N, C-alpha and C positions, 0 to 999 in steps of 0.2 A: 419905690420903699421896698423893705425886707419885713415879712411877716416875724412875729417874735417866736422861736423857738417853743414846743409843745409845752416842755418841762417850766419854762419861764411864764407860760402865759396859767399853767395852772398854779405856780407859786403865788402868780399875783392875783389868782380867782380864790384861793383861801386866803390872802392877805384882806382883800374887799370883804371875806365872809367875816374876819377877825373885826375888821374896822366896822361893819355895817351891823352885826349881832354881838358885837364885845365878847367875840369867841365864847358866848356862852360863860363867862366868868360865873355868872351868880348862880346859886344849887339850886333855881327852879328854870333852868334853862338847861337843854342838852341840842346836837349839831344832827342830823341827817341826811348822810348822803345815800340817794336812790337813784336807780335807773326805772322804777315804777311810774306808770302814767300819773301824773299831779292830779288828775281828775277821781281816782281811786284812793290814791295817799291823802288826800288833803280831808277828806270825811273822818278818816281813822285817827289824823293826828289831831282834829278839832275835837274830836269826843276823848281823848285821852288828855287833850290840855284841861277841858271842861271838868273830868273825874279826877285829875291830879295835882291842877294846876300850875303843871309844869308846861314851859312853852318849848317847842319845837322848831330851830331856825333849820328851814328844809334847802338843799342843795339838790335839785334834778338834774341827774347826767344823763341825758339819751344812751349815750358809748363812754368806754372809757374810766370806770369808775375804779377800778384797780389800777390804772395808769394814773388816775389823780391822787389817790392816796397813797401811793410809792413814791409820788413826786413830791410829796408833803413833807413825806417822811417824821421822826419824832415830832415835828409841829404841829400836825395835822388838827386841825380842831373837831375833824371828824368821830362823833361817840358811837354812832349805829350808820352800819352799810347793809340796807334792802337791795336785792336783786330777783329778778325771774331767771328762771334754769338754775339745776342745781350744779352744772357746770361751772355757772359763773361763782358760788358759793365755795365750791371746791377750789378753783383759781384763786380767792381771795385768801384760802387757808393756806393753799401751797406757797404764795408769796408771801407768808407772816405778815399778813395786814389784819388777822384776828387774834381775840383771845379767848382761852375757855373759859366757862362760866357756871357757877354753881348755882341752881333755882330749882328748889323742891315744884315749882309751880310749870315750869317750861317741861321739865322732866313725866309730870302726871299729864300734861295736857298733850303733850307731842309726841307719837307713837316714835318707838326706837329707830324704826327702818325711817323715821321724817327727819332725824337730825343727825347731826356730825358724832361720832362716836367718842368723842373727847369733848363734847359741847359747846364746839367753836363755832356753829351757826345752828338754827332751827328753822322748820318750813313754816311757815305761819296760812299758807294756801294749799291745795293740789288744783290741777287740771288733769282729767284722765285723757288718755290717746286713745279714742272710741272710734267705733267704725257707722258712718251715714249710711241707710239703705233707702233705698224708693219704698216709700210707703206702702205701695202694694205687692213688694217683693216676699215671696212665702219663706221669710226667715224671721227667726227671732232672738237667736244666737250664734254667737260664731268664737273661734279661737283667732289668736293671731297666725299660730300656726296653717289657717285653713284660707291665709290671703294669698298661697301661694298654688291653690288648687288650680287645676288646670280648667276647672269648671266656671271659675270667673275669666277669663281668657276675653279680653277685648272691654271688660266691663268694670273696670278697677280705677281711679282715681285718686291721686295724691301730690302733694305739693315735693318741691326736691328732695331727695334722700340726704343731702348735705344740709339741710334748714336742722337744726339744733331740735326740734321738736322730734324730727325722724333719726336722727343721730341718738338721740336719748332711747327712743323704741328699739333702736336697731341694737345698740348695748345690751340694752336689757333682754334681746335673743338672746346674745350671746351670753349669757349669763344662767340659759336655760339650754341651752345646746352648744354644739364645738363650732369650730372655724368651718368645716366641711358643710356641715348642716344649716349654718348662716348664709352660706354663701349660696348652697341651691336654693334657700327661702327666698334671698334676695332676685336669684334670677327669675325663679317662679314667679315674683312679684313682677317683677320689669316686663316678664314676658304677658303679663294679665292686664297690663295699663291698658286703658282706652283712648289715651292721649299722653303727651310727654310728661312729665311728673315736673311740674311747675304750678307758679299761682300761689294763693294763699287756702288757708281750710274752709274758708266759706267758699271760694270756687269751688270745691265738690258737692256742695250744696246745690249752688246753682247749675253743674253741668249736670247732677243727677235730675234737676228739676226740666233740664233742655235734653234730656234723652242721651247724653254722652256715655254717660257710665249709671251702674246701678247702685254701687256701693263707693264708698269713700273711706280714707282714714284722714281722721283729725282731730282735733281739740272740743274736749265737751264743752268748754263755756260759750262757745263762737253761736251754738245754738241757742241759748239763753238771750246773746245779744241781738240774734236773727228773730227770733219768734217773739221778742218783747216789742219788737219795731223801733230798737233804738237805733237801727241803720235803716229807718225806710220802709215804704210798702213795698219794694223790689225784694230786699232782703228779709222781709217778713215771708214773702212767699217760697224763698227757697228754704229758709227754715220749715216752713209746714209742709212742703212736700216729701220731706224726709221722715224716717225715725231710728232712733238711736239704740245701738246697739253695745253693750260692754264687755268688748271681749278679754279672755282671757288667754295667760298661756297655758298649754297642758300640765297639768298638778302644778297651777300657778292661780295669779290674779291678775287683775288689772294694772298695765303700767300707769304710773302718776308722774308729772313732774310737777317741781314746786314755786310758788316766789317765799322768799326765805330770807332773814338776817342775821346780823351778826356785831358782836359789840367790836368796835376797833381798838387795834392791838393800843395803843396810846390814847385812848378814851378820856379827855379830860373828867368826865363824870360818868364813869362807870356805873353807877348806883343807878341815876335817872336814867341809862341806856337800859338797864336789867330790867329798871319798872316798865319802860316801854313796850320791851320784847313780851313780858309778862301780861301786857296789857292787850297787845296785838293776838294773844290766844284764849284771851278770856270770851266769855259767852255772848256778850256785847259788842266786843271786834270782830268776832268771827260773823254774828249775824252778820255784820256792817258787810264784811266779804263775800258771804253768800249771793246779798240783794244787790250790790254795788256793781260784779263783775262774773255772778255766775258760777262763781267757783265752788269747788267745796272745803268745806273747813277741815282742819285738821284735828282741829277737837275731837274724840270720839262723843258721838250722841248731840253736837251741834245742830242748830235746826237749818236745812237748806232752804232756798229757794224753791217755789212749788213749779218753777220751768225746769229744775235740775232734778227735782225729785221726783219728775215725771219719766226720769232714763230708770228707776231702778234701783237696788241697792248696789254699790259699788263699794268690791272686796277686793281692796288694795294687795298688789302683789308684795309678799313679806320680803322680797331682797331688797336690802340696803340700799338705799338710793349711793353711799359711797361707793357700794361694791359697781355698780351700774356705769359708774363715771369713768373708772378704769379701764373700759370698754371703748371709749371716745374715738379713741386715735383706729383702733381696730376697725371700728364699724365706719368710719370716715375712709378707710383705704380699701374694704371691701365692696363698698357705694361705686367708687372709681373702677375698680377689678372689673366687675361685672356691668360696668356701662349704664347704671340705672335712670341717671340722667340724661344720656345722651336721646 
């Protein structure tokens, strides 16, 4: 028996949604397509429904969000598209799957560099690309440029250079430096590796505890997950073995990536979709983001989880994320050119 073509499967999935949720035809419903983890999204949606009376029918897609909406075409029931990584948000725009919206609330609560210039998407939370350092290491600050310093030879851990977390950082580096400088920087980091680039971000903390490396490049929110005990006692020990440094670019700030959301181009319920986005940048929702996943809120002044506040003040790099995204292909090519993952 042959399997149905992916396009057919996508359209059947859409039909199922329209049948089970009535295509959100009522004015007090909307449909959300998201690749975010259900455990994080559901508390936010429950709170939104309690606050507004609007029911959210949710389709969780681990992969293929853009492909699903593209396959459904004009008849897509999707109202809101939510994803992690600015590259994914930019892809939705590039494929013509979003629409610009006007909202004083969103423009006031989301800094300009953390949203699409035409208001096609807005960041909802951020995660900083930070440096984990051994707790007893005599260091309290570092720049991204310093990671290539030969003094770190054999002392640096990092996941694959082709992972989106790192291509995002390397793309940001290209907005501050030219291609030759970026290639030299990547070569320097490659030469400083204590082990082959790979694994996950939490492996950096694990390997610092194990004495394999002294510093590691990783995302900030993993520290909260480790130190809180959410991952068990073993991971708590990894988190307790490190301190977190908030690196900056020379003459710049700390690189962040985002979770974000957009209103779908053919949203049947645009008004309700905008209401959801506005709610997600409210004080109430930003607090849930901070507590549920140890992320940094996007709304200025929103409270941090104490485990995250302990890192110090985050000064987000002012380079617009849409400018950083333009360098993804170039960054990926440089990773291969210098043999970063070899």
